[in-house]
C-alpha positions as CSV (number, residue, x, y, z in Angstrom):
1,X,0.0,0.0,0.0
2,X,1.4,3.3,-1.0
3,X,1.3,6.5,1.1
4,X,0.6,8.7,-1.9
5,X,-2.4,10.9,-1.7
6,X,-4.9,10.6,-4.6
7,X,-4.4,13.2,-7.1
8,X,-7.1,15.9,-6.8
9,X,-8.7,17.1,-9.9
10,X,-8.9,20.9,-9.9
11,X,-10.5,23.2,-12.4
12,X,-8.3,25.6,-14.1
13,X,-8.7,29.2,-13.2
14,X,-10.2,30.8,-16.3
15,X,-10.2,34.5,-16.4
16,X,-12.0,36.7,-18.9
17,X,-9.8,38.7,-21.2
18,X,-10.0,42.4,-20.4
19,X,-11.4,43.1,-23.8
20,X,-14.6,41.1,-22.9
21,X,-15.3,42.8,-19.5
22,X,-17.6,45.5,-20.9
23,X,-20.1,43.0,-22.3
24,X,-21.0,42.0,-18.7
25,X,-21.6,45.5,-17.4
26,X,-25.2,46.1,-16.2
27,X,-26.9,49.0,-14.5
28,X,-26.3,47.9,-11.0
29,X,-23.4,46.3,-9.2
30,X,-25.5,43.4,-8.2
31,X,-26.7,42.7,-11.7
32,X,-23.1,42.9,-13.0
33,X,-22.0,40.5,-10.3
34,X,-24.7,38.0,-11.2
35,X,-23.9,38.3,-14.9
36,X,-20.3,37.4,-14.1
37,X,-21.2,34.7,-11.5
38,X,-23.6,33.1,-14.0
39,X,-20.9,33.0,-16.8
40,X,-19.9,29.4,-17.6
41,X,-16.2,29.5,-18.4
42,X,-15.9,25.8,-19.3
43,X,-17.4,22.4,-18.9
44,X,-15.3,19.7,-17.2
45,X,-14.8,16.1,-18.3
46,X,-17.8,15.0,-16.1
47,X,-20.1,17.5,-17.7
48,X,-20.2,20.0,-14.8
49,X,-20.3,23.7,-15.7
50,X,-17.5,25.7,-14.2
51,X,-17.6,29.4,-13.5
52,X,-15.1,32.2,-12.8
53,X,-13.3,32.4,-9.4
54,X,-14.7,34.9,-6.9
55,X,-11.6,37.1,-6.8
56,X,-11.6,37.6,-10.5
57,X,-15.4,38.4,-10.5
58,X,-14.7,40.9,-7.7
59,X,-11.9,42.5,-9.7
60,X,-14.0,42.9,-12.8
61,X,-17.0,44.4,-10.8
62,X,-14.7,46.9,-9.1
63,X,-13.3,47.9,-12.5
64,X,-16.6,48.3,-14.2
65,X,-18.2,50.1,-11.2
66,X,-15.4,52.2,-9.6
67,X,-17.5,53.3,-6.6
68,X,-18.4,49.6,-5.8
69,X,-17.3,48.2,-2.5
70,X,-17.9,44.6,-3.5
71,X,-15.9,41.9,-1.7
72,X,-15.4,38.2,-2.2
73,X,-17.5,37.4,0.9
74,X,-20.2,39.6,-0.6
75,X,-20.2,37.6,-3.8
76,X,-20.3,34.4,-1.8
77,X,-23.3,35.8,0.0
78,X,-25.1,36.4,-3.3
79,X,-24.4,32.9,-4.5
80,X,-25.6,31.4,-1.3
81,X,-28.9,33.3,-1.4
82,X,-29.3,32.5,-5.1
83,X,-28.9,28.8,-4.4
84,X,-31.6,29.2,-1.6
85,X,-33.9,30.7,-4.2
86,X,-33.9,34.3,-3.0
87,X,-32.6,35.5,-6.4
88,X,-33.2,34.1,-9.9
89,X,-29.9,33.1,-11.4
90,X,-28.6,30.2,-13.4
91,X,-25.2,29.5,-11.8
92,X,-22.5,27.1,-12.8
93,X,-22.2,23.9,-10.8
94,X,-18.6,24.5,-9.7
95,X,-16.2,27.3,-9.2
96,X,-12.4,27.1,-9.0
97,X,-10.6,28.4,-5.9
98,X,-9.2,31.9,-6.0
99,X,-5.4,32.1,-5.8
100,X,-4.5,31.9,-2.1
101,X,-2.4,35.1,-2.3
102,X,-5.0,37.1,-4.2
103,X,-5.3,40.6,-2.6
104,X,-9.1,40.5,-2.6
105,X,-9.5,37.2,-0.7
106,X,-10.9,37.7,2.7
107,X,-11.2,41.5,2.5
108,X,-14.3,42.6,4.4
109,X,-16.2,45.8,3.6
110,X,-15.5,48.6,6.2
111,X,-18.4,49.4,8.4
């Protein structure tokens, strides 16, 4: 018996090219966020749809709406409530992890 850990399958972090960011802009920050969170970046070998990672979505939202104070936890809140049926959104089945050292990970909105 070997002590090797089973190889974990991870989804690649797909990021939208900057030239495509404008096509996701909506009137409100929330609608822009949902447009990006709903985007299917790829489909894996098992047929699951995979979306963009939260830090990238946050970066795009903050660029398209300069006054936005959107954070990664805020986006996770939106997804959680959309999955509970509070918002209508067709979301991908999986989402890759954000890079551990990404500057927007774990940043909370000032109160």
